LODRENKE-949662 format. One record per residue (C-alpha): x negated, y negated, z. Coordinates in nm, 3 decimals, always signed. Each point is the difference from the previous one (the first is absolute). Layout:
(atom (X; Y; Z)) ...
This chain:
(atom (+0.518; -0.226; -0.161)) (atom (-0.144; +0.321; +0.147)) (atom (+0.149; +0.225; +0.264)) (atom (-0.175; +0.314; +0.128)) (atom (+0.223; +0.197; +0.238)) (atom (-0.128; +0.287; +0.214)) (atom (-0.243; +0.131; -0.260)) (atom (-0.193; +0.314; +0.092)) (atom (-0.268; +0.180; -0.197)) (atom (-0.204; +0.305; +0.103)) (atom (-0.273; +0.145; -0.218)) (atom (-0.072; +0.375; -0.001)) (atom (+0.281; +0.079; +0.249)) (atom (-0.030; +0.326; +0.193)) (atom (-0.372; +0.038; -0.073)) (atom (-0.318; -0.068; +0.195)) (atom (-0.041; -0.311; -0.218)) (atom (+0.339; -0.145; +0.094)) (atom (-0.010; -0.379; +0.019)) (atom (+0.292; -0.216; +0.110)) (atom (-0.072; -0.309; -0.209)) (atom (+0.323; -0.195; +0.056)) (atom (+0.202; +0.058; +0.316)) (atom (+0.324; -0.192; -0.037)) (atom (-0.124; -0.317; -0.168)) (atom (+0.234; -0.302; +0.007)) (atom (-0.084; -0.318; -0.190)) (atom (+0.203; -0.289; -0.144)) (atom (-0.143; -0.262; -0.236)) (atom (+0.206; -0.306; -0.083)) (atom (-0.024; -0.179; -0.333)) (atom (-0.331; -0.189; -0.012)) (atom (-0.165; +0.183; +0.291)) (atom (-0.376; +0.054; -0.038)) (atom (-0.090; +0.268; +0.254)) (atom (-0.354; +0.109; +0.084)) (atom (-0.038; +0.352; +0.140)) (atom (-0.285; +0.122; +0.221)) (atom (-0.071; +0.317; +0.194)) (atom (-0.268; +0.264; +0.054)) (atom (-0.081; +0.284; -0.237)) (atom (+0.293; +0.240; -0.020)) (atom (+0.248; -0.259; +0.129)) (atom (+0.222; +0.053; -0.305)) (atom (-0.063; -0.325; -0.188)) (atom (-0.067; +0.141; -0.348)) (atom (+0.254; +0.277; +0.060)) (atom (+0.261; -0.271; +0.057)) (atom (-0.086; -0.169; -0.332)) (atom (+0.009; +0.333; -0.182)) (atom (+0.341; +0.072; +0.154)) (atom (+0.132; -0.336; -0.120)) (atom (-0.149; +0.057; -0.346)) (atom (+0.144; +0.351; -0.025)) (atom (-0.331; +0.181; -0.043)) (atom (+0.160; +0.295; +0.180)) (atom (+0.340; +0.061; +0.166)) (atom (+0.048; -0.082; +0.368)) (atom (+0.124; +0.266; +0.244)) (atom (+0.258; -0.222; +0.173)) (atom (+0.130; -0.355; -0.013)) (atom (+0.079; -0.240; -0.282)) (atom (-0.162; -0.282; -0.194)) (atom (+0.196; -0.290; -0.151)) (atom (-0.139; -0.268; -0.232)) (atom (+0.219; -0.308; -0.047)) (atom (+0.300; +0.202; +0.120)) (atom (-0.062; +0.293; -0.235)) (atom (-0.062; +0.340; +0.160)) (atom (-0.314; +0.128; -0.175)) (atom (-0.075; +0.286; +0.241)) (atom (+0.058; +0.270; -0.261)) (atom (-0.121; -0.195; -0.304)) (atom (-0.319; +0.135; -0.163)) (atom (-0.311; -0.217; -0.004)) (atom (+0.032; -0.110; -0.364)) (atom (+0.356; -0.127; +0.054)) (atom (-0.090; -0.173; +0.325)) (atom (-0.277; -0.186; -0.188)) (atom (+0.270; -0.230; -0.143)) (atom (+0.030; -0.156; +0.347)) (atom (-0.365; -0.003; +0.104)) (atom (-0.341; -0.142; -0.079)) (atom (-0.306; +0.172; +0.145)) (atom (-0.372; -0.071; +0.028)) (atom (-0.229; +0.280; +0.120)) (atom (-0.331; -0.008; +0.185)) (atom (-0.202; +0.108; -0.305)) (atom (-0.044; -0.295; -0.242)) (atom (-0.028; +0.246; -0.291)) (atom (+0.347; +0.147; +0.055)) (atom (+0.238; -0.270; -0.121)) (atom (-0.141; -0.091; -0.341)) (atom (-0.097; +0.168; -0.329)) (atom (-0.376; -0.055; -0.039)) (atom (-0.014; +0.051; -0.378)) (atom (+0.273; -0.256; -0.071)) (atom (-0.024; -0.379; -0.010)) (atom (+0.121; -0.225; +0.282)) (atom (+0.294; -0.123; -0.208)) (atom (+0.091; +0.358; -0.098)) (atom (+0.006; +0.107; +0.365)) (atom (+0.222; -0.297; +0.084)) (atom (+0.231; +0.080; -0.290)) (atom (+0.046; +0.355; +0.129)) (atom (+0.087; -0.133; +0.346)) (atom (+0.229; -0.270; -0.139)) (atom (+0.197; +0.245; -0.216)) (atom (+0.034; +0.272; +0.261)) (atom (+0.345; +0.154; -0.018)) (atom (+0.084; -0.152; -0.338)) (atom (+0.067; +0.192; -0.320)) (atom (-0.299; +0.050; -0.229)) (atom (+0.035; -0.133; -0.356)) (atom (-0.218; -0.057; -0.307)) (atom (-0.026; -0.375; +0.054)) (atom (-0.335; -0.179; -0.004)) (atom (-0.236; +0.077; +0.288)) (atom (-0.032; -0.328; +0.193)) (atom (+0.161; -0.323; -0.112)) (atom (-0.152; -0.345; +0.037)) (atom (+0.267; -0.089; +0.253)) (atom (-0.089; +0.304; +0.213)) (atom (-0.369; -0.083; -0.025)) (atom (+0.062; -0.352; +0.129)) (atom (+0.209; +0.137; +0.285)) (atom (-0.273; +0.247; +0.101)) (atom (-0.258; -0.280; -0.012)) (atom (+0.207; -0.211; +0.238)) (atom (+0.053; +0.295; +0.236)) (atom (-0.375; +0.075; +0.009)) (atom (-0.084; -0.356; +0.102)) (atom (+0.141; +0.061; +0.347)) (atom (-0.283; +0.250; +0.064)) (atom (-0.265; -0.270; -0.056)) (atom (-0.240; +0.257; -0.148)) (atom (-0.030; -0.134; -0.355)) (atom (+0.184; +0.302; -0.143)) (atom (+0.241; -0.225; -0.191)) (atom (-0.287; -0.064; -0.244)) (atom (-0.078; +0.371; -0.042)) (atom (+0.333; +0.145; -0.114)) (atom (-0.160; +0.229; -0.259)) (atom (-0.274; +0.131; +0.232)) (atom (+0.015; +0.371; +0.086)) (atom (+0.109; +0.050; +0.360)) (atom (-0.281; +0.253; +0.051)) (atom (-0.248; -0.289; -0.026)) (atom (+0.149; -0.183; +0.300)) (atom (-0.131; +0.022; +0.355)) (atom (+0.192; +0.197; +0.263)) (atom (+0.137; -0.320; +0.152)) (atom (+0.112; -0.135; -0.337)) (atom (+0.174; +0.330; -0.080)) (atom (+0.173; +0.006; +0.337)) (atom (+0.119; -0.359; -0.043)) (atom (+0.129; +0.089; -0.347)) (atom (+0.176; +0.308; +0.140)) (atom (+0.168; -0.219; +0.262)) (atom (+0.120; -0.239; -0.270)) (atom (+0.129; +0.287; -0.217)) (atom (+0.187; +0.154; +0.295)) (atom (+0.190; -0.326; +0.051)) (atom (+0.072; -0.102; -0.361)) (atom (+0.350; +0.153; +0.017)) (atom (+0.063; -0.137; +0.352)) (atom (+0.051; +0.326; +0.192)) (atom (+0.253; +0.028; +0.280)) (atom (-0.285; +0.109; +0.228)) (atom (-0.376; -0.029; -0.056)) (atom (-0.209; +0.276; +0.161)) (atom (-0.367; -0.085; +0.069)) (atom (-0.191; +0.308; +0.119)) (atom (-0.329; -0.136; +0.140)) (atom (-0.047; -0.176; -0.333)) (atom (-0.313; -0.188; +0.112)) (atom (-0.170; +0.282; +0.195)) (atom (-0.233; +0.099; -0.287)) (atom (-0.114; -0.358; -0.068)) (atom (-0.285; -0.200; +0.149)) (atom (+0.108; -0.263; +0.258)) (atom (-0.027; -0.299; -0.238)) (atom (+0.197; +0.172; -0.277)) (atom (+0.253; +0.136; +0.249)) (atom (+0.065; -0.354; +0.127)) (atom (+0.056; -0.116; -0.360)) (atom (+0.250; +0.280; -0.068)) (atom (+0.182; -0.070; +0.328)) (atom (+0.023; -0.367; -0.096)) (atom (+0.156; +0.101; -0.332)) (atom (+0.234; +0.235; +0.188)) (atom (+0.126; -0.283; +0.220)) (atom (+0.050; -0.228; -0.303)) (atom (+0.194; +0.256; -0.203)) (atom (+0.223; +0.112; +0.288)) (atom (+0.079; -0.361; +0.096)) (atom (+0.055; -0.117; -0.360)) (atom (+0.237; +0.284; -0.093)) (atom (+0.153; +0.031; +0.351)) (atom (-0.078; +0.372; +0.006)) (atom (+0.072; +0.250; +0.276)) (atom (-0.326; +0.183; +0.076)) (atom (-0.167; +0.257; +0.226)) (atom (-0.379; -0.013; +0.032)) (atom (-0.195; +0.275; +0.174)) (atom (-0.339; -0.114; +0.126)) (atom (-0.278; +0.125; +0.227)) (atom (-0.113; -0.356; +0.065)) (atom (+0.178; -0.135; +0.306)) (atom (-0.102; -0.360; -0.075)) (atom (+0.159; +0.028; -0.346)) (atom (+0.312; +0.153; +0.155)) (atom (+0.034; -0.303; +0.226)) (atom (-0.091; -0.260; -0.263)) (atom (+0.233; +0.118; -0.277)) (atom (+0.375; +0.050; -0.016)) (atom (+0.280; -0.114; +0.228)) (atom (+0.023; +0.324; +0.197)) (atom (-0.234; +0.268; +0.138)) (atom (+0.085; +0.363; +0.071)) (atom (-0.217; +0.249; +0.189)) (atom (+0.047; +0.374; -0.055)) (atom (-0.103; +0.295; +0.216)) (atom (+0.078; +0.370; -0.044)) (atom (+0.251; -0.056; -0.279)) (atom (+0.212; -0.280; +0.143)) (atom (-0.015; -0.372; +0.079)) (atom (-0.122; -0.095; +0.347)) (atom (-0.032; -0.378; -0.044)) (atom (+0.180; -0.250; -0.225)) (atom (-0.074; -0.373; +0.021)) (atom (+0.082; -0.300; -0.218)) (atom (+0.018; -0.380; -0.012)) (atom (-0.189; -0.217; +0.246)) (atom (-0.086; +0.294; +0.223)) (atom (-0.185; +0.164; -0.290)) (atom (-0.190; -0.320; -0.082)) (atom (-0.131; -0.018; +0.357)) (atom (-0.136; +0.357; -0.004)) (atom (-0.369; +0.093; +0.028)) (atom (-0.165; +0.334; -0.067)) (atom (-0.041; +0.053; +0.374)) (atom (+0.378; -0.044; +0.038)) (atom (+0.063; +0.274; -0.257)) (atom (-0.234; +0.240; +0.177)) (atom (+0.176; -0.071; +0.329)) (atom (+0.346; +0.043; -0.157)) (atom (-0.108; +0.334; -0.148)) (atom (-0.118; +0.130; +0.337)) (atom (+0.321; -0.116; +0.169)) (atom (+0.232; +0.150; -0.263)) (atom (-0.185; +0.325; -0.065)) (atom (-0.132; +0.069; +0.347)) (atom (-0.350; +0.055; -0.137)) (atom (-0.312; -0.185; -0.105)) (atom (-0.032; -0.120; -0.359)) (atom (-0.274; +0.212; -0.156)) (atom (-0.041; -0.078; -0.368)) (atom (-0.355; -0.106; -0.085)) (atom (+0.091; -0.128; -0.345)) (atom (+0.263; -0.242; +0.129)) (atom (-0.205; -0.117; +0.298)) (atom (-0.309; -0.062; -0.217)) (atom (+0.214; -0.195; -0.251)) 
């Protein structure tokens, strides 16, 4: 479903601020893979997602989604293949619009605009059923302004909106990092439900090593712009945080030094 071949990206080349963010990244995701991605600051995790999403052009390599070479496609055209949830809960929704209006925008993405009625009764019923999976009571608040929701509720709604059109690949960029632990656990539970129900292919970046082990069928560790560890199946299920720290030191030749991830 996703193939990343030899992708390189350097920011500010030839200057004192030169940063090699991706150094020949190779990654293959099969249909239905749910991959968690970990790594220290500057490992290239978010840069990888931005490369897949087309936020900026890559220097070398190619990116294919479901067999289509999207390497040179602009971000807005690549959006037809992707769903994305960002770290900031305020990013993915329109605060001044109602819940059902936000869902209608997401549901009609890519369709032609007409002068038909705003939201039909059939659509409203469909949105209500979709919201039930979140278990947050939002199905009874369809006309509430999104700006009145908590950060966790908005992030859960953003997740639902990003998957309404069943994207080829779902990109989750630390989408629970700004939430308190209890709310983050709720959003992760909804994430698992939605991905399993719709059989989505997904990549989830996280700084929480326990979450990386507990969720998904595969775990990838990045360091200095490429993948240094890739584990799946039963081997992944048997992992502990101490194992990940040991694997990092073996693969990178250095000690893992990221306070945020260790404290998590």
